C-alpha positions as CSV (number, residue, x, y, z in Angstrom):
1,M,-3.9,-19.9,11.3
2,S,-3.9,-20.6,15.0
3,F,-2.6,-24.1,16.8
4,E,-6.3,-25.1,16.9
5,D,-6.8,-24.3,13.1
6,Y,-3.4,-26.5,12.0
7,E,-4.6,-29.1,14.4
8,Y,-8.2,-29.4,12.8
9,C,-6.7,-29.0,9.3
10,W,-4.4,-32.2,10.3
11,E,-7.1,-34.3,11.3
12,T,-9.6,-33.2,8.7
13,F,-7.4,-33.1,5.6
14,V,-4.2,-35.1,6.3
15,D,-3.7,-38.7,5.8
16,H,-1.7,-38.8,9.3
17,K,-2.1,-42.6,9.7
18,G,-3.0,-42.0,13.5
19,M,-0.2,-39.7,14.3
20,Y,-1.0,-36.6,16.6
21,F,-0.1,-33.0,15.3
22,Q,3.0,-31.8,16.3
23,S,3.9,-28.1,16.5
24,W,6.9,-26.8,14.7
25,D,8.7,-24.1,13.5
26,L,6.1,-23.0,11.3
27,L,3.8,-21.9,14.5
28,R,7.0,-19.8,16.2
29,D,6.2,-16.5,14.5
30,N,2.4,-16.8,14.7
31,D,1.6,-14.3,17.3
32,L,3.8,-11.7,15.4
33,L,2.1,-12.6,12.4
34,A,-1.2,-12.2,13.7
35,A,-0.4,-8.8,15.2
36,E,0.9,-7.6,12.0
37,L,-2.2,-8.7,10.1
38,K,-4.4,-6.9,12.6
39,N,-2.5,-3.7,12.6
40,I,-2.8,-3.8,8.7
41,L,-6.6,-4.3,8.8
42,R,-7.0,-1.9,11.3
43,S,-5.2,0.8,9.4
44,T,-7.6,0.1,6.3
45,M,-9.8,3.0,5.9
46,N,-11.5,2.5,2.5
47,P,-13.6,4.0,0.8
48,L,-13.5,7.6,1.6
49,R,-16.6,9.5,2.1
50,Q,-17.3,11.8,-0.6
51,E,-17.9,14.8,1.8
52,I,-14.5,14.0,3.6
53,F,-12.7,13.8,0.0
54,Y,-13.9,17.2,-1.2
55,H,-13.1,18.6,2.0
56,Q,-9.8,17.4,2.7
57,F,-8.3,17.1,-0.8
58,G,-9.7,20.5,-1.9
59,N,-6.6,22.7,-2.9
60,Q,-8.4,26.1,-2.1
61,P,-6.3,28.5,-0.1
62,R,-9.2,28.3,2.4
63,A,-11.1,25.3,3.3
64,P,-14.9,25.3,2.3
65,R,-17.8,25.4,4.5
66,P,-18.2,23.8,7.0
67,Y,-14.9,25.3,8.1
68,H,-13.3,22.1,9.9
69,R,-9.9,21.9,10.2
70,R,-8.1,20.1,7.3
71,K,-6.3,16.7,8.1
72,T,-3.5,14.7,6.5
73,Y,-4.8,11.7,4.6
74,L,-2.7,9.3,2.5
75,C,-4.2,7.2,0.0
76,Y,-1.8,4.8,-1.9
77,Q,-1.9,2.1,-4.1
78,L,0.8,-0.7,-4.5
79,Q,1.6,-2.5,-7.7
80,P,4.1,-5.0,-9.0
81,H,5.9,-3.8,-11.7
82,E,4.2,-6.4,-14.2
83,G,0.8,-7.3,-12.7
84,P,-2.4,-5.8,-11.4
85,I,-2.7,-3.4,-8.4
86,T,-2.4,-5.7,-5.3
87,A,-3.4,-3.3,-2.7
88,R,-5.5,0.4,-2.2
89,V,-5.6,1.8,1.3
90,C,-6.2,5.1,3.0
91,L,-4.8,6.2,6.3
92,Q,-4.8,9.4,8.4
93,N,-2.7,10.8,11.1
94,K,-3.6,9.0,14.2
95,K,-2.6,9.5,17.9
96,K,0.5,11.6,17.0
97,R,1.5,8.9,14.2
98,H,1.7,10.5,10.9
99,A,-0.2,8.9,8.0
100,E,3.1,8.6,6.2
101,I,4.9,6.7,8.9
102,R,1.7,4.4,9.4
103,F,2.3,4.0,5.4
104,I,5.8,3.0,5.9
105,D,4.8,0.6,8.8
106,N,2.0,-1.1,6.4
107,I,4.6,-1.7,3.6
108,R,7.3,-3.2,6.0
109,A,4.8,-5.5,7.1
110,L,4.1,-6.8,3.9
111,R,7.6,-8.0,3.5
112,L,7.5,-7.6,-0.3
113,D,9.5,-10.2,-2.3
114,R,13.0,-8.3,-3.1
115,S,13.3,-10.4,-6.2
116,Q,10.4,-8.2,-7.8
117,T,9.9,-4.4,-8.1
118,F,7.0,-2.5,-7.1
119,E,5.5,0.9,-7.6
120,I,3.5,2.9,-5.1
121,T,1.6,6.1,-5.9
122,C,0.3,8.0,-3.0
123,Y,-2.0,10.8,-2.9
124,L,-2.0,13.2,0.1
125,T,-3.9,16.0,1.4
126,W,-0.5,18.0,2.7
127,S,3.1,17.3,1.7
128,P,5.3,15.5,4.1
129,C,7.0,17.3,7.1
130,P,10.5,17.3,7.4
131,T,10.5,14.3,9.9
132,C,8.1,12.3,7.6
133,A,10.3,13.2,4.6
134,K,13.4,11.8,6.4
135,A,11.7,8.5,7.1
136,L,10.3,8.3,3.4
137,A,14.0,8.8,2.2
138,V,15.3,6.0,4.8
139,F,12.2,3.7,3.5
140,V,13.4,4.1,-0.3
141,Q,17.0,3.5,0.5
142,D,16.5,0.3,2.6
143,H,14.0,-1.0,-0.6
144,P,15.5,-0.2,-3.6
145,H,12.8,-2.5,-5.5
146,I,10.2,-0.2,-4.6
147,S,9.5,2.9,-6.7
148,L,7.5,5.5,-4.6
149,R,6.1,8.8,-6.1
150,L,4.0,11.2,-4.2
151,F,1.0,13.7,-5.2
152,A,0.2,16.3,-2.8
153,S,-2.9,18.6,-2.9
154,R,-1.3,21.0,-1.1
155,L,2.2,22.3,0.2
156,F,2.4,22.1,4.1
157,I,4.1,25.1,6.0
158,H,6.0,25.6,2.4
159,W,7.1,29.0,3.9
160,C,9.5,27.7,6.3
161,W,13.0,26.7,5.5
162,K,13.0,23.0,7.6
163,Y,9.7,22.1,5.1
164,Q,11.3,23.3,2.2
165,E,14.6,21.3,2.7
166,G,12.1,18.2,3.5
167,L,10.6,18.4,-0.1
168,R,14.3,18.8,-1.3
169,L,15.3,15.8,0.5
170,L,12.6,13.6,-1.0
171,H,13.8,15.0,-4.4
172,R,17.3,14.2,-4.0
173,S,16.2,10.7,-2.5
174,R,14.7,9.5,-6.0
175,I,11.0,10.3,-4.5
176,P,9.5,12.7,-7.1
177,V,7.2,14.9,-5.6
178,A,4.3,16.5,-7.8
179,V,1.4,18.2,-7.1
180,M,-2.3,17.0,-8.0
181,R,-4.0,18.2,-10.9
182,L,-7.3,17.3,-12.3
183,Q,-5.9,13.8,-13.6
184,E,-4.9,12.9,-10.1
185,F,-7.9,14.1,-8.3
186,E,-10.1,12.0,-10.8
187,D,-8.0,9.1,-10.6
188,C,-8.2,9.1,-6.6
189,W,-12.0,9.8,-6.6
190,R,-12.3,6.8,-8.9
191,N,-10.5,4.4,-6.7
192,F,-10.5,5.6,-3.2
193,V,-13.8,7.4,-2.8
194,D,-17.3,5.8,-2.3
195,N,-18.5,7.8,-5.3
196,Q,-21.5,5.8,-5.9
197,D,-20.6,5.7,-9.6
198,E,-21.1,9.5,-9.8
199,P,-18.2,11.3,-11.9
200,F,-15.8,13.8,-10.0
201,Q,-17.0,17.5,-9.6
202,P,-13.9,19.8,-9.8
203,W,-14.6,23.0,-7.7
204,N,-14.2,26.4,-8.9
205,K,-10.4,27.4,-10.0
206,L,-9.3,23.8,-9.6
207,E,-6.6,24.0,-12.3
208,Q,-5.7,27.7,-11.2
209,Y,-5.1,26.3,-7.6
210,S,-3.1,23.5,-8.7
211,E,-1.1,25.6,-11.3
212,S,-0.2,28.0,-8.5
213,I,0.9,25.4,-6.0
214,T,3.1,23.7,-8.8
215,R,4.7,26.9,-9.3
216,R,5.8,27.3,-5.5
217,L,6.9,23.5,-5.7
218,R,9.2,24.4,-8.6
219,R,10.8,27.4,-6.6
220,I,11.6,25.3,-3.6
221,L,13.0,22.6,-5.7
222,G,15.3,25.3,-7.6
223,H,14.4,24.5,-11.2
224,P,11.7,27.0,-12.8
225,Q,10.1,24.3,-15.3
226,N,11.2,20.9,-14.7
227,N,10.5,18.6,-17.9
228,L,11.0,15.5,-16.2
229,E,7.6,16.4,-14.2
230,N,5.7,15.9,-17.5
231,D,7.5,12.7,-18.0
232,F,6.8,11.6,-14.5
233,R,3.1,12.3,-14.7
234,N,3.1,10.2,-18.1
235,L,4.1,7.2,-15.9
236,H,0.7,7.9,-13.8
237,I,-1.2,4.7,-13.2
């Protein structure tokens, strides 16, 4: 609401007894709040087109035809610990600003009530880079009332030590990371894709690829068979 909006509301709905509307501290941060809202709305990209989902979230070692470069997409859903899902948003890298950083900006802008607890589930086409992993770790440390968990379709440059260390940092920072399997692909398709009520169609060897990527992630995190992963997956919304 702008000054004019408040003034109209005052004149139309308030028994002001002939007094003029006077601006007060409520209007002090109006420009800042308007900019934050504009940024949130501009970064919302729902729903994904079907062809984008199949190409970008596919976990095949090679991208299917047409051979376009795979980009980073991040889809997240925000839910109070006790209550319905309040937001579903899709983001992608934009102007050298990674999707993970844009996600952090979005959540910070919401100024979530710290007296409540929230759960955020993220689906990513690529696991976070080291810089984004550090930013996510700091974000969770600053927001203990938020429980964040990540599902990645693929691991990004997993053979480089610093990228492996980024994944280990997430693990140490109480941010569980798991590989997307059929259940997560179906959930992402259902909630973030313009699916036209069509069911998700798994590609060839989806589960085989997921298992292979999962074994690689386990080796990076240093636990060959993590029973906590099953418990974590059972919490899936």
